[in-house]
N, C-alpha and C positions, 0 to 999 in steps of 0.2 A: 504494500500500500504506500502511495506517494506521501511523503512528509508534507504537512501543511505549513506553508511559509507566509501566506498572505490571507487576511480576513477582509472580506468586502461586505459592507452593509448595503443593502438596497432598500430605499425608502420612497414614500410617496407624499411626504409632508415636508414643508420647508425646514431645512436643517438649521439649528441654532446652537448657541453655547450650552444651553441646558441639555440638548441632545448629546453633544460631545461628552459631557460629564456622565450622563445617565447611561449612555451606551458602553461605558467602561473602556473607552478607546485607550486611555493611558494604561489601564491594567493589561490589555492585550499587548500593547507595545512593550511593556516591561517584561512580558513573558516571551519576547523575541519575535512577535509577529509584525509584519508590515500590515498597516490598516488603511483602508480607503472607504469612503462613503460615496455611493452612486445615487444621486438624487433624480428620481423619475417624475417628480411633481409636474414639470412642464407638459407632459402628455397624459399623465394619469389623473391629475387634479382638475377640478372644474376651472373654467375661465376666471371666475371671480376669485376663487381660492388662490390661484397662482399669483394674484396681485397682492395678497395679504403678506405684509412684512412681519417677521417675528420681532418682538421687542429687544431681543438680544442676538442680533446677527453675528456671525463669526466668519472670519477669513482664514481659510486653511487650505494649503496647497494640495491636500489629499481629498478634498471635496470636489467631486466631478458632477456637473450639471448636464443632464441629457435633454436636449430640446425636442428630439424626435425619437419615436419608438424604434425606427430602423437602426439608428446609431446605438441605441441600447442593446438591441439584439446582436448587432455585429460585435459589440464589446463582450457580451456574454459568450458568444460563440468563439471568441478569440482568447478566452481565459487559459492560463497555464494550468496544468494538472495539479500544481501545488496550491491552488486557490481554494478558499472555502467561503461560502456565502452565508451571511446571517440575513434572512429575509424578514423585513418588517412591512412587506407589501402583501395585503390580503389576496387570497386566491379568488379572482372574479373573472368575468368574461373579458374585462379590460386588460387584466394582467396575464391572461391565458397564454399569449404568445411568448411572454417572458419565461414562464415556467416550461414551455415546450423547448425553448432554447437551452435552458439549464439542463433539461433531461437529455437533449441531443448531445450536449458537451459532456454529460455525465459528471457535472460538478456537484459535489456533496453540499448540502445546505441544512441550515437549522431554522426552525420557526419557534415562536414563543407560544406556550399554552397559557392563555390568560384565564384567571378565575374571577368571574364577576357574579355577584348575586343576581338572580332573575326572579322578578315578581310576576311576569306573564307566564301563563301555562302554554303547553304545546297546542292545546285546542284553540286558545285565543289567538296564537300566532297563525295557525292554519286558517282560521276564519278571516283574519285580517288580510292574509295573502290571497284568499279566494276573492274577496271584495275588490282587491286591487289588481286582479289578473289581467295580463296582456300577453300576447304571443312573444313580444320582445323579452318580457320578464321570464317567460317559459324557456326561451332559448338560453338565457343567462343561467337559469337554474340547472339546465341539463349539463352545462359546462361545469358548474360548481359542485354538483353532487354525483356525477357519474364516476365509477371506478377509474382511477388514474390510468390504469393500463390500457383502457379503451381510447384514451385521449392523448397518448404518448407523453404523459407527464409522470415523472418519478416522485415518490414520496420523500419527505424530509427524512434524513437519516437520524436527526436528533430533534426532539421537542424539549425546549427548555421551559420547565413548568413554573407556575406561580400559584401555589395553594393546591390542596388535595382535590378541589372541585374544578380543576382546569378543564377548558374545552379543547377539542382537538383540531381547531383551526380548519374547519371544513374538511375537504377531502385530501389535504396535504399530508395527513398522517395516517398510517396504517399499522398493521401488526409488526412490520419490519422496522418501524421507527423506534429509536431508543428514547425512553423517558429519562431525562436527566433532571433530577429533583433540585430545584433552586428556589427562587422567590421572585417577587416583583420589584420594580425599580424603587418603590418607596422603602422597601426593607433595606436596600443598599444605602439609601440616604440615612435611614435610621441607624444602621451599623456605624456610619461615619461619625455620628455625634452622640451615640448612646452613652458612652462612658465619660463624656466631657463634664467637668464640674459646672455647677450653676443651679441655683435654687429656682423653683417655679413660683409664680405669684398667683395665689388663689383668687385674687381680685381682678385678674386680667382674663378676658375672654377673647378668643381668636375666631373670627368669621372666615371660613374656608370658601373663598369667593370662587364663582364659576363663570364670571365675566358675562352674565346675562345683562342685556339682550344682545351682546356683541360677539359672542363666542364664534370663532372662525369655523368650527365644525358644522355649525348650522348652514353656513354658506356652502361648504363642500358637499353636503348631502342634500341640499335643496330644501331644508326645513325652514319655515317661516316662524320666527319667534312671535308669540302672541301677546307679549307685554311690552309696552314702550318704556323707554328710559324714565319718563315722568310718572309712569305707573309703578314701576318696580322699585327704584331706589328710595322714594319716600316711604314706602311700606317697610322696607328694611330699617331705615333710620328711625321710624316711629317705634319699632320693636326694640331697637338698641337703646333709644332714649328711655324707654320704659324700664328696661333692665338696669341701666346705669342709675336711674333716679331711685328705683325701688330697692335695689340690692347693693348699691355702693360699689359697683364694679366698673371697669373700663374696657371698652371693646376696641380692638385693633383689627385691621383688615389684612389677611394673608391673600394678597392679590393673585389671581390666576396667573400661571407662568407665561401665558401668551397674551396677557392683557396690555392695553395701552391707555391706562386711565388718565395719562397726561393730556389725552385728546378730548376728554369728555367733561372737563370741569370738576367741581367738587361734588362727587357722587355720594360721599359719606358724611357730609356735614362736619368737615374739619377733622375727622378721625384719621389716625395715622394709617397710611396704606403702604404696605411693604411687599415687594415682589421678589421672588427668588429665594426666600428663606422660610418656607412653610414648615418644614420639619423642625427647625430651631424655634420658631414662634410657638408651635404646639408644645414642644418640650418645656418651654419656659412659662407656659400659660397655666391657668387653673381649670379652664374648661373650653369647649369648642362649640361653635354654632355652625350649622350646616344645612344644606338642602339634601343633596345626595352625592356630593363630590367623592371621587375615589380617594381623595386625600383623607378621607375618614380613616384610612389605614394608620395614619400617624396618631390619631386619637386613640385607636385601639392599642397600638404598640407602646405608646407612652402612658396608657391607662388614664385617659382624661375623660371626665363626664361630657356627654354630648347633648346639646339642645337642638332638636330638629324643627325646621321651619318650612312651610309651604304657602301657597296662595291658591285662589280658586282656579287660576289658569296654569300654574306651574306643571302639575303632573301630566296634563295633556300635551304640554309642549316638549317634554323631555324626549330625547331621541335614543335613549338607552335605558335599560333596567339598572337598578330597581326603582320603583316609585318611592317618594319620600315616606308615604304612609307605611309601606311594607318594611322599609329599612328601620323606621322608628319602632315598629312593632317587634322587629327582630331583637332589638336591644331593650325591649320592655318599656319603651317611651311613647309619648304622644307627639304627633306632628302638629305643631302650632300653626294655625292658619292665620296669616298676617292680615287677611281681609276682615277678620272677625275681631270683636272686642278682646283685648289682651287680658288673659287670666292665667298666670303662671306661678306655680309654687317653686321658687328658686331652690330651696333646700331639697325638695324632692328630685329636682332635675340633677342635682349634684351626686345622686346615688348611681352606682355602677353595678351592672349585672356581670359578675366575674365570669360566669359560665358562657354567656353570650360573647364576651370579648375573646375568651380562649377558643371557642368554636370558630369565630369569625377569622381569627388569625390562622388557624389550621386550614380552614376551607378556602380562604380567599387571598391570603398573604404568603404564608410559609408553612409547609407541612411540618408537623412535629418530627424532629429527628434529622431533617435535612441539614447540610453543612452550614456552619456559622461563618460563611464567607460571602464576599460579593458575588452576585450571579455570574459576572463575566470572568471571575477567577475560577469558578466552578467549570465554566465552559472551556477556558484556556487550558486547564489541567487535563480535561478530557481530550482536547485536540492534540495536546502534546503526547498523549499516551495512546493514540490511535493504533 
């Protein structure tokens, strides 16, 4: 078997400094690998999405932007046998030719097995798809669900998992794929600061912002956000004002990592807005406020109480599971509707369901017994010992 010398990430979202860090590029380099990132956003992303600039752009000579699919296919077909691909591109009709090229060249690749809670049932999903049926969607589904061997696509040789309830990334994984137990990106960030000294402040709450109504993923998948700036932020601030006045706490904002709040004025009535330090902010806080952000992982890992918030329009607008109500129920909490009169027992909200936190960590963040190492170190060691 050819020794792996180069690791190539293929992506379909705009690469930034945050990605450079969370993809473990420095870790792989320290293990002796050459590393490149191939960005396919120009031909895989929507027209509007391609124009969205990340708040933390990065200039790096190993970042290669492919404007056309043909050039990407030529590059894949020209790979050296010592190359290994880490694919962060979902397997869809749009990316089908890319995976055919990978198979034709016989380049080994890895995918991630994400573990996310799901509040919708299989029956509900099926009914929704029937209502939205088109022949174009049927053609796409045939590509995405048919056995790979019928479509000249090879399965991933490794699935890097994140939690025991990981999904298998559509048809890219089969029985030949090796399950490599690791964890999600948030656990890597947690490991990096877990043992640092510093006391938490019980009177500080952190809001895990999701950048509504401006989140770029809405643009990419064509979802129209149902609440305006002037509807959403005043409701949030009203709730924060209430908590601060009644309980003597201070709320700070852990801004979404792809947010541009400098473009939108004072959304949070003078409250401190900090981007890029969510893990640290949660570690140093007394409690967390949230809709359903995946950054809830930090609240679980640092054992922080969680206050859940929703509105009349929020649940219907979310493009991914779980609903706020389902997530709150999982942790034995109530989802406070910001459209309704505020009535909250702060002391009750500060209670933690230890069993729920333990189960959530095992199911959706890190399986119990998996290595206490960064995910990319786990992968690096596996590639070095192929």
